[in-house]
C-alpha positions in Angstrom: 91.1 108.7 103.4 94.6 108.1 102.2 95.2 104.4 101.2 98.6 102.9 101.1 98.4 100.4 98.3 102.1 99.5 98.4 101.4 96.5 100.7 99.2 94.8 98.1 100.8 92.1 95.9 100.0 92.8 92.2 100.3 89.1 91.5 97.1 88.4 93.5 95.1 91.2 91.8 94.1 88.5 89.3 91.1 86.6 90.4 92.3 83.2 89.1 95.7 83.5 90.8 94.0 84.6 94.1 91.8 81.5 93.8 94.6 79.2 93.0 96.6 80.4 96.0 93.5 80.1 98.2 93.0 76.5 97.2 96.7 75.7 97.7 96.7 77.4 101.2 93.8 75.2 102.2 95.3 72.0 100.7 98.8 70.5 100.6 98.7 70.1 96.9 96.2 70.0 94.0 96.4 68.6 90.4 95.7 70.5 87.2 92.4 68.9 86.4 91.0 69.4 89.9 92.0 73.0 89.9 90.4 73.5 86.5 87.2 71.9 87.7 87.0 73.8 91.0 87.9 77.1 89.5 85.8 76.6 86.3 88.4 78.0 84.0 89.8 76.9 80.6 93.1 75.0 80.3 94.8 78.0 78.8 93.6 80.4 81.5 94.7 78.1 84.3 98.0 77.3 82.7 99.0 80.9 82.1 98.1 81.9 85.7 99.9 78.8 87.1 102.9 79.8 85.1 102.9 83.3 86.6 102.7 81.9 90.1 105.6 79.5 89.3 107.7 82.3 87.8 107.2 84.3 91.1 108.3 81.1 93.0 104.9 81.1 94.8 104.2 77.5 93.7 106.1 74.3 92.9 105.2 72.0 90.0 105.5 68.2 90.2 105.0 66.1 87.1 104.3 62.3 87.4 102.5 59.6 85.5 99.4 57.8 86.8 98.4 54.8 84.7 100.6 56.1 81.9 98.8 59.5 81.9 100.7 62.6 82.9 99.6 64.1 86.2 100.8 67.6 87.1 100.4 68.7 90.7 101.0 72.0 92.4 102.1 73.0 95.9 102.5 76.4 97.5 106.1 77.3 98.5 107.1 79.0 101.7 107.7 82.2 99.8 104.2 81.9 98.2 102.6 81.3 101.6 104.3 84.3 103.1 103.4 86.6 100.1 99.7 85.4 100.2 99.5 86.0 104.0 100.9 89.5 103.7 98.4 90.3 100.9 95.6 89.1 103.1 96.8 91.2 106.0 96.9 94.2 103.7 93.3 93.5 102.7 92.2 93.1 106.3 93.8 96.4 107.2 91.9 98.1 104.4 88.6 96.6 105.5 89.2 97.7 109.1 90.0 101.3 107.9 86.8 101.4 105.9 84.6 100.5 108.9 86.1 102.6 111.6 
């Protein structure tokens, strides 16, 4: 079988980035501590993967204060939503090809 891997988005090959985008696709926004808890990752791991998604313009970052404590929230962008959906379509296509 000849697989066309050009449709896959390399950004989403990383498990944590795939999970972050999955959470943000299912929710309007999520804060840093909640993402850290739900994904069970370290601060550094989460921060570096969020930075990659931000650099690609797949997520937006919003910083506020809640009771004098910093609160950082993340939201998917239209571009991120499109990229994630295209990646999922490529995965679905691969699965369908495997089970023909």
